C-alpha positions, 0 to 999 in steps of 0.5 A: 292728087286725089282726083287723078286717083279716083280718075284711074280707079273709075276708068279702071273699073270701067275697063275692068267692066269691059273686059268682063263682060266679053268674058260672060259673053265666052262664057255662056256662049261656051267659047273657052279658047282652051283656057277660059271655064264655061257654064256647060262641061261634065258634072264634078260632085254632087248634084245638089251641091252644085246647084247650091253653089249654083243658086248661091253665087247667082243670088249674090250677085242679084243681091248686091247688084240691087241693093247698092243700085238703090237711093237709100242704100247709096246715102249710107254708103257714100258715108264711107265712099267718097261720092265721085266713086262711088258708081265706080266702086258698084262696077268693080264690086260687080265685076268681082262678083261676076268672075267669082260667079264664073269661076266657082260655077259647077256645071250640072250636065243635062239637057232641056232642048237641043236644036238639030235643025242648022237653020234653027241653031243658025237663027238661036246664034244670031238672037244670041248675038243681038242680045249680047250686042244690045245691051252695051248699044243701049247703054251708048243710047242714054249716057254710057259714061255715067251709067259706069261712073267714069263721067263722076270720075272725068267731072271731079278731076276737072273741079266740075259738081255732078249734074243728072242727066235730064229725061230724053227720048231716044231710040230704043226705049221710045219702044221699050223702057228697058232695052238693057233687060231686053238685051241680057234675056235675049243674051241668057235664053238664047242658044240652041242647045239648053242644058239644065246648067245655063237654065238655073243660070238663065232662069236665075239671072232672069228673076232677079230681072224681073224682081229689081223691075218694080224697085227700079221703076217707083224710084225712077217715079219719085225722081222723075214724077209725072214724066216717068209715070207717063212714060211709063204708061204709054211705053211697054217695059219689055214688050212695045205696046201697041201704039205706043207713043214717039213723044214718050222716052226714057231716063237717063237716072243713074239707078239704071244700071248693067243689067250685067246692070251689068 
């Protein structure tokens, strides 16, 4: 019975993520559909109160997303949370915090840039769509279900011990080490109209990404050793290196996350 409950919990966390991810794309793209909150809008209340709230929501999400992905935290956390649902619980908490961010977000108004040329606006919209599609595509290149904990609860349901996935070199991971993060950065920054509110979200989550990468890579080096060191020497992190080698690839370690590790 416990195994079935764990499996249903893991599937629920995964399905919830898919809904939250779609909602986040609508939120950043200002698609309200008549009822959803969006990133932009008229400011209500004092300017600095709104800035403080928005930065606090970003910090809360970033700290949780990074700290809970670290192996040291996992070793402590799994004393209280059963290991088969540890990843699913991480995903579930991330879902809740992202919903909290979108519901409590305070628009600031203002404009940083506004592309008036129709071709330029179309290009920006195309980049926006590319970024939001690249994130799930990059996760499917490795192991989407392991990344979101569904593989873990499925193996537990079958009574099979969990095994870490092997170091591999799939598709975009041959070009850059972090295509997930590339997708997030493009999705956050590609907009024909950049408001001050949008800038705070994009800059805040981008800062989290740049802070998180060194910690993630340190853990990956500890786990994979020279394999990952060689990969890091030959393949760029977010931008391709000139003369990158096809023989070098990426990892499917569970320390990678949506970007969200969403």
